[in-house]
VOKOL-493870 format. One record per residue (C-alpha): residue number from 1; residue in three letters; z, x, y. Coordinates in nm, 2 decimals, padded with zeros to 4 digits. Layout:
! residues N
 resi resn     c3     c1     c2
  NUM  ALA      Z      X      Y
...
***
This chain:
! residues 395
 resi resn     c3     c1     c2
    1  UNK -13.29 -09.97  03.80
    2  UNK -12.96 -09.82  03.66
    3  UNK -12.83 -09.52  03.77
    4  UNK -12.87 -09.23  03.56
    5  UNK -12.59 -09.08  03.47
    6  UNK -12.56 -08.70  03.40
    7  UNK -12.30 -08.44  03.34
    8  UNK -12.22 -08.09  03.54
    9  UNK -12.25 -07.91  03.16
   10  UNK -12.60 -08.06  03.10
   11  UNK -12.75 -08.01  03.45
   12  UNK -12.61 -07.65  03.45
   13  UNK -12.79 -07.60  03.09
   14  UNK -13.12 -07.75  03.21
   15  UNK -13.10 -07.51  03.51
   16  UNK -13.05 -07.19  03.31
   17  UNK -13.34 -07.32  03.04
   18  UNK -13.60 -07.36  03.33
   19  UNK -13.51 -07.02  03.49
   20  UNK -13.56 -06.86  03.12
   21  UNK -13.90 -07.06  03.10
   22  UNK -14.00 -06.82  03.43
   23  UNK -13.93 -07.06  03.70
   24  UNK -13.85 -06.93  04.03
   25  UNK -13.49 -06.95  04.17
   26  UNK -13.57 -07.07  04.49
   27  UNK -13.78 -07.37  04.41
   28  UNK -13.51 -07.47  04.11
   29  UNK -13.20 -07.46  04.37
   30  UNK -13.40 -07.67  04.59
   31  UNK -13.46 -07.94  04.31
   32  UNK -13.10 -07.95  04.18
   33  UNK -12.96 -07.91  04.57
   34  UNK -12.75 -07.62  04.53
   35  UNK -12.76 -07.30  04.71
   36  UNK -12.92 -07.01  04.58
   37  UNK -12.56 -06.83  04.60
   38  UNK -12.45 -07.10  04.34
   39  UNK -12.76 -07.08  04.14
   40  UNK -12.74 -06.67  04.09
   41  UNK -12.33 -06.75  04.00
   42  UNK -12.47 -06.98  03.73
   43  UNK -12.72 -06.75  03.57
   44  UNK -12.49 -06.44  03.59
   45  UNK -12.22 -06.64  03.41
   46  UNK -12.47 -06.73  03.14
   47  UNK -12.59 -06.41  03.08
   48  UNK -12.18 -06.25  03.07
   49  UNK -12.07 -06.54  02.87
   50  UNK -12.34 -06.74  02.69
   51  UNK -12.30 -07.13  02.68
   52  UNK -11.92 -07.08  02.76
   53  UNK -12.01 -06.97  03.09
   54  UNK -12.13 -07.29  03.19
   55  UNK -11.82 -07.46  03.16
   56  UNK -11.55 -07.56  03.43
   57  UNK -11.34 -07.25  03.50
   58  UNK -10.95 -07.32  03.60
   59  UNK -10.93 -07.33  04.00
   60  UNK -10.55 -07.15  03.96
   61  UNK -10.51 -06.90  04.19
   62  UNK -10.47 -06.55  04.00
   63  UNK -10.14 -06.47  04.22
   64  UNK -09.89 -06.65  04.41
   65  UNK -09.81 -06.50  04.73
   66  UNK -09.47 -06.59  04.73
   67  UNK -09.39 -06.61  04.38
   68  UNK -09.09 -06.47  04.25
   69  UNK -09.11 -06.15  04.03
   70  UNK -09.05 -06.23  03.67
   71  UNK -08.77 -05.95  03.68
   72  UNK -08.52 -06.14  03.94
   73  UNK -08.59 -06.47  03.75
   74  UNK -08.50 -06.29  03.43
   75  UNK -08.17 -06.14  03.61
   76  UNK -08.06 -06.48  03.75
   77  UNK -08.08 -06.65  03.39
   78  UNK -07.88 -06.34  03.24
   79  UNK -07.60 -06.38  03.53
   80  UNK -07.61 -06.75  03.46
   81  UNK -07.56 -06.70  03.06
   82  UNK -07.31 -06.47  03.12
   83  UNK -07.10 -06.68  03.37
   84  UNK -07.15 -07.02  03.28
   85  UNK -06.92 -07.15  03.56
   86  UNK -07.09 -07.00  03.81
   87  UNK -07.33 -07.19  04.09
   88  UNK -07.66 -07.05  04.24
   89  UNK -07.44 -06.93  04.57
   90  UNK -07.23 -06.71  04.31
   91  UNK -07.50 -06.60  04.14
   92  UNK -07.71 -06.49  04.45
   93  UNK -07.42 -06.31  04.58
   94  UNK -07.37 -06.11  04.25
   95  UNK -07.74 -06.03  04.24
   96  UNK -07.76 -05.90  04.61
   97  UNK -07.42 -05.70  04.54
   98  UNK -07.57 -05.54  04.22
   99  UNK -07.93 -05.49  04.36
  100  UNK -07.90 -05.45  04.76
  101  UNK -08.26 -05.28  04.74
  102  UNK -08.42 -05.63  04.59
  103  UNK -08.50 -05.91  04.86
  104  UNK -08.28 -06.17  04.70
  105  UNK -08.40 -06.52  04.69
  106  UNK -08.26 -06.83  04.89
  107  UNK -07.97 -07.05  04.71
  108  UNK -08.21 -07.34  04.66
  109  UNK -08.47 -07.11  04.51
  110  UNK -08.20 -06.96  04.27
  111  UNK -08.08 -07.33  04.18
  112  UNK -08.45 -07.42  04.10
  113  UNK -08.47 -07.13  03.88
  114  UNK -08.16 -07.22  03.67
  115  UNK -08.29 -07.60  03.67
  116  UNK -08.59 -07.49  03.54
  117  UNK -08.43 -07.32  03.20
  118  UNK -08.21 -07.60  03.13
  119  UNK -07.88 -07.42  03.30
  120  UNK -07.77 -07.70  03.53
  121  UNK -07.56 -07.96  03.42
  122  UNK -07.59 -08.25  03.57
  123  UNK -07.32 -08.49  03.61
  124  UNK -07.36 -08.85  03.49
  125  UNK -07.37 -09.09  03.83
  126  UNK -07.15 -09.36  03.86
  127  UNK -07.34 -09.67  03.86
  128  UNK -07.16 -09.95  04.02
  129  UNK -07.12 -10.30  03.83
  130  UNK -06.94 -10.57  03.99
  131  UNK -06.63 -10.63  03.80
  132  UNK -06.41 -10.84  04.09
  133  UNK -06.14 -10.75  04.27
  134  UNK -05.78 -10.84  04.24
  135  UNK -05.74 -11.18  04.36
  136  UNK -05.44 -11.32  04.56
  137  UNK -05.27 -11.66  04.59
  138  UNK -05.14 -11.68  04.94
  139  UNK -04.96 -12.02  05.04
  140  UNK -05.00 -11.98  05.43
  141  UNK -05.30 -12.04  05.66
  142  UNK -05.56 -11.75  05.76
  143  UNK -05.42 -11.55  05.48
  144  UNK -05.75 -11.61  05.28
  145  UNK -06.07 -11.73  05.35
  146  UNK -06.32 -11.81  05.10
  147  UNK -06.71 -11.84  05.19
  148  UNK -07.02 -11.90  05.00
  149  UNK -07.33 -12.03  04.98
  150  UNK -07.41 -12.38  04.88
  151  UNK -07.73 -12.40  04.65
  152  UNK -08.02 -12.45  04.87
  153  UNK -08.21 -12.73  04.88
  154  UNK -08.53 -12.89  05.02
  155  UNK -08.54 -13.08  05.36
  156  UNK -08.80 -13.36  05.40
  157  UNK -09.00 -13.12  05.62
  158  UNK -09.05 -12.88  05.29
  159  UNK -08.82 -12.62  05.44
  160  UNK -08.53 -12.49  05.23
  161  UNK -08.19 -12.51  05.35
  162  UNK -07.90 -12.26  05.27
  163  UNK -07.59 -12.41  05.39
  164  UNK -07.29 -12.13  05.45
  165  UNK -06.96 -12.24  05.42
  166  UNK -06.64 -12.14  05.52
  167  UNK -06.30 -12.27  05.43
  168  UNK -05.93 -12.16  05.41
  169  UNK -05.74 -12.14  05.09
  170  UNK -05.40 -12.24  05.15
  171  UNK -05.49 -12.55  05.35
  172  UNK -05.86 -12.63  05.26
  173  UNK -05.96 -12.66  05.59
  174  UNK -06.34 -12.65  05.63
  175  UNK -06.39 -12.39  05.88
  176  UNK -06.76 -12.41  05.90
  177  UNK -07.07 -12.53  05.76
  178  UNK -07.41 -12.40  05.87
  179  UNK -07.74 -12.50  05.78
  180  UNK -07.93 -12.17  05.76
  181  UNK -08.32 -12.09  05.67
  182  UNK -08.23 -11.83  05.42
  183  UNK -07.92 -11.59  05.33
  184  UNK -08.01 -11.27  05.52
  185  UNK -07.72 -11.11  05.70
  186  UNK -07.81 -11.11  06.01
  187  UNK -07.75 -11.49  06.03
  188  UNK -07.43 -11.46  05.85
  189  UNK -07.29 -11.22  06.12
  190  UNK -07.39 -11.50  06.39
  191  UNK -07.17 -11.78  06.16
  192  UNK -06.85 -11.56  06.11
  193  UNK -06.86 -11.42  06.45
  194  UNK -06.85 -11.75  06.59
  195  UNK -06.56 -11.87  06.34
  196  UNK -06.38 -11.54  06.46
  197  UNK -06.37 -11.63  06.79
  198  UNK -06.28 -11.99  06.71
  199  UNK -06.01 -11.93  06.46
  200  UNK -05.90 -11.57  06.47
  201  UNK -05.91 -11.31  06.20
  202  UNK -05.79 -11.39  05.83
  203  UNK -05.63 -11.15  05.62
  204  UNK -05.88 -11.14  05.37
  205  UNK -06.23 -11.31  05.26
  206  UNK -06.29 -11.40  04.89
  207  UNK -06.67 -11.43  04.80
  208  UNK -06.89 -11.39  04.51
  209  UNK -07.11 -11.07  04.45
  210  UNK -07.46 -11.21  04.61
  211  UNK -07.62 -11.13  04.90
  212  UNK -07.53 -11.06  05.17
  213  UNK -07.15 -11.02  05.08
  214  UNK -07.22 -10.76  04.83
  215  UNK -07.51 -10.54  04.71
  216  UNK -07.55 -10.42  04.33
  217  UNK -07.77 -10.13  04.49
  218  UNK -07.51 -10.02  04.74
  219  UNK -07.19 -09.81  04.69
  220  UNK -06.93 -10.02  04.56
  221  UNK -07.12 -10.28  04.63
  222  UNK -07.07 -10.29  04.99
  223  UNK -07.32 -10.43  05.25
  224  UNK -07.32 -10.43  05.64
  225  UNK -07.14 -10.75  05.65
  226  UNK -06.85 -10.66  05.44
  227  UNK -06.82 -10.32  05.61
  228  UNK -06.82 -10.52  05.93
  229  UNK -06.49 -10.71  05.75
  230  UNK -06.36 -10.38  05.68
  231  UNK -06.38 -10.25  06.02
  232  UNK -06.22 -10.57  06.17
  233  UNK -05.91 -10.51  05.92
  234  UNK -06.00 -10.79  05.67
  235  UNK -05.96 -10.69  05.31
  236  UNK -06.23 -10.79  05.07
  237  UNK -06.20 -11.02  04.73
  238  UNK -06.48 -11.06  04.48
  239  UNK -06.45 -11.29  04.19
  240  UNK -06.59 -11.15  03.87
  241  UNK -06.95 -11.23  03.79
  242  UNK -07.02 -11.55  03.63
  243  UNK -06.66 -11.69  03.68
  244  UNK -06.69 -11.94  03.99
  245  UNK -06.36 -12.11  03.87
  246  UNK -06.20 -11.80  04.05
  247  UNK -06.35 -11.96  04.37
  248  UNK -06.26 -12.28  04.22
  249  UNK -06.12 -12.50  04.57
  250  UNK -06.44 -12.35  04.74
  251  UNK -06.69 -12.51  04.49
  252  UNK -06.50 -12.83  04.46
  253  UNK -06.56 -12.85  04.83
  254  UNK -06.93 -12.77  04.78
  255  UNK -06.96 -13.12  04.54
  256  UNK -06.81 -13.31  04.79
  257  UNK -07.04 -13.17  05.03
  258  UNK -07.36 -13.21  04.82
  259  UNK -07.23 -13.58  04.77
  260  UNK -07.18 -13.68  05.12
  261  UNK -07.41 -13.46  05.32
  262  UNK -07.72 -13.38  05.13
  263  UNK -07.85 -13.68  04.95
  264  UNK -08.08 -13.77  05.07
  265  UNK -08.20 -13.47  05.25
  266  UNK -08.26 -13.47  05.65
  267  UNK -08.57 -13.44  05.81
  268  UNK -08.52 -13.12  05.96
  269  UNK -08.25 -12.87  06.02
  270  UNK -08.15 -13.02  06.37
  271  UNK -08.05 -13.35  06.17
  272  UNK -07.89 -13.15  05.88
  273  UNK -07.70 -12.98  06.06
  274  UNK -07.55 -13.31  06.28
  275  UNK -07.47 -13.43  05.92
  276  UNK -07.29 -13.13  05.83
  277  UNK -07.09 -13.13  06.15
  278  UNK -06.96 -13.50  06.08
  279  UNK -06.90 -13.40  05.73
  280  UNK -06.66 -13.10  05.87
  281  UNK -06.50 -13.31  06.08
  282  UNK -06.42 -13.61  05.82
  283  UNK -06.34 -13.33  05.58
  284  UNK -06.05 -13.21  05.78
  285  UNK -05.92 -13.47  05.99
  286  UNK -05.99 -13.81  05.79
  287  UNK -05.99 -13.75  05.40
  288  UNK -05.66 -13.74  05.25
  289  UNK -05.65 -13.45  04.96
  290  UNK -05.45 -13.50  04.64
  291  UNK -05.37 -13.16  04.61
  292  UNK -05.20 -13.16  04.95
  293  UNK -05.00 -13.46  04.88
  294  UNK -05.26 -13.68  05.05
  295  UNK -05.24 -13.52  05.40
  296  UNK -05.53 -13.41  05.61
  297  UNK -05.66 -13.02  05.59
  298  UNK -05.62 -13.06  06.00
  299  UNK -05.23 -13.12  05.95
  300  UNK -05.15 -12.79  05.79
  301  UNK -05.39 -12.57  05.94
  302  UNK -05.35 -12.36  06.24
  303  UNK -05.56 -12.08  06.40
  304  UNK -05.48 -11.70  06.28
  305  UNK -05.25 -11.51  06.53
  306  UNK -05.48 -11.22  06.50
  307  UNK -05.75 -11.26  06.79
  308  UNK -06.11 -11.14  06.77
  309  UNK -06.13 -10.85  07.01
  310  UNK -06.46 -10.68  06.90
  311  UNK -06.46 -10.35  06.67
  312  UNK -06.17 -10.09  06.71
  313  UNK -06.25 -09.71  06.78
  314  UNK -06.25 -09.50  06.43
  315  UNK -06.07 -09.14  06.45
  316  UNK -06.03 -08.91  06.15
  317  UNK -05.75 -08.69  06.29
  318  UNK -05.68 -08.53  05.93
  319  UNK -06.06 -08.43  05.87
  320  UNK -06.29 -08.17  05.97
  321  UNK -06.56 -08.36  06.11
  322  UNK -06.62 -08.72  06.26
  323  UNK -07.01 -08.81  06.19
  324  UNK -07.19 -09.14  06.27
  325  UNK -07.41 -09.23  05.97
  326  UNK -07.78 -09.24  06.11
  327  UNK -07.99 -09.58  06.10
  328  UNK -08.15 -09.49  05.76
  329  UNK -07.77 -09.42  05.58
  330  UNK -07.77 -09.07  05.61
  331  UNK -07.48 -08.80  05.71
  332  UNK -07.64 -08.52  05.90
  333  UNK -07.43 -08.20  05.88
  334  UNK -07.62 -07.92  06.02
  335  UNK -07.95 -07.87  05.79
  336  UNK -07.79 -08.11  05.52
  337  UNK -07.91 -08.43  05.49
  338  UNK -07.66 -08.65  05.24
  339  UNK -07.79 -08.99  05.14
  340  UNK -07.46 -09.22  05.19
  341  UNK -07.60 -09.58  05.23
  342  UNK -07.75 -09.83  05.49
  343  UNK -07.44 -10.03  05.48
  344  UNK -07.28 -09.77  05.70
  345  UNK -07.53 -09.71  05.94
  346  UNK -07.39 -09.66  06.28
  347  UNK -07.05 -09.63  06.12
  348  UNK -06.84 -09.33  06.20
  349  UNK -06.70 -09.15  05.85
  350  UNK -06.47 -08.85  05.81
  351  UNK -06.56 -08.52  05.66
  352  UNK -06.35 -08.30  05.50
  353  UNK -06.39 -07.98  05.28
  354  UNK -06.16 -08.01  04.97
  355  UNK -06.31 -07.70  04.81
  356  UNK -06.54 -07.42  04.83
  357  UNK -06.87 -07.63  04.96
  358  UNK -06.77 -07.96  04.82
  359  UNK -06.69 -08.23  05.10
  360  UNK -06.50 -08.55  05.08
  361  UNK -06.64 -08.84  05.28
  362  UNK -06.40 -09.13  05.40
  363  UNK -06.45 -09.45  05.55
  364  UNK -06.13 -09.57  05.75
  365  UNK -05.87 -09.55  05.49
  366  UNK -06.13 -09.56  05.15
  367  UNK -06.27 -09.23  05.00
  368  UNK -06.61 -09.28  04.94
  369  UNK -06.72 -08.99  04.73
  370  UNK -06.80 -08.60  04.74
  371  UNK -07.11 -08.40  04.78
  372  UNK -07.16 -08.02  04.78
  373  UNK -07.42 -07.78  04.96
  374  UNK -07.66 -07.75  04.63
  375  UNK -07.75 -08.09  04.55
  376  UNK -07.64 -08.27  04.90
  377  UNK -07.59 -08.58  04.66
  378  UNK -07.29 -08.84  04.69
  379  UNK -07.10 -08.84  04.38
  380  UNK -06.87 -09.19  04.44
  381  UNK -06.49 -09.18  04.42
  382  UNK -06.29 -09.41  04.20
  383  UNK -06.37 -09.75  04.35
  384  UNK -06.10 -09.86  04.62
  385  UNK -06.19 -10.20  04.55
  386  UNK -06.17 -10.25  04.19
  387  UNK -05.88 -10.43  04.00
  388  UNK -05.63 -10.17  03.91
  389  UNK -05.47 -10.21  03.54
  390  UNK -05.10 -10.18  03.55
  391  UNK -04.91 -09.96  03.31
  392  UNK -04.72 -10.11  03.03
  393  UNK -04.36 -10.12  03.07
  394  UNK -04.19 -09.92  02.80
  395  UNK -03.97 -10.18  02.57
***
């Protein structure tokens, strides 16, 4: 038997019609499964308003206990229209002095009123678009390392392998080739830390704009891996998107790696890593390179004079405060919670007041952005890693 569909309006109309026919209130309320209080309310509304009284009424309260009087809201809007450059703190202070007998609302309430009336000018947020950084062309070992993931391929056990490779730019020395199960940063940290311990620290590392080296959703494209490199004093170099030729030496090595060590693929990660280790040894110590005048990379490369000794301490003597970024990427300054980036989780940043209620956030020697007390939102500064356009010299 199908369910019988009914509507509240129809049920109320039937209830009132049967009451008008002379049926008892208590019997009808029991049949319609409502209380007698509700039954009398429905019948009273029908007698006062007719059929319109049987429709649903708004459940909105008649008054709000903490609603701001419209006179104060009107005064706030008028002050803003008279002084368009004033923000919520100045308007509130002016209102407090002009009407000392009135309880002034909070700064956030004043800002919400201005926003509701379309009197808040929102600055357009800078959206990070990877454009590459200035690229160097060093001639000494360890001045520049190149890193990338060779394209993934499937092993015989149906698992994908993501080789992470690191090479020296000047000598073409292959520092490492690790068979990884994915491109997560936690595995890349281990590979780079072992390379730093064995060969020292380079001056710079060149990568593309993919994970875990860069992120399109982070401040200046920084990730935890790239922030760690900055802490170690390693400069960042990124190629332009869609320009793999800017990392051509490393990509050419990938072609040789693909031909010699991945076809056919090994049965599992352990056997594939053994083939990668053999390839690294042959590539560095047995394979002559035409670009090196038929010399071996091992004949030109030497470890870096900069040893890896962990992370140095960060201090900001010229800033007002030194704050540790939370695990969720926030700067907590009293009651203020400012979202920075999870790339800086656990890192110490410097905060300095540059104007009234305007603060500058810095990491090491890089200025990250500004925030104010009203929005508590980071507005990014000029990208310190972007390519600089030099002015034309006068003729």
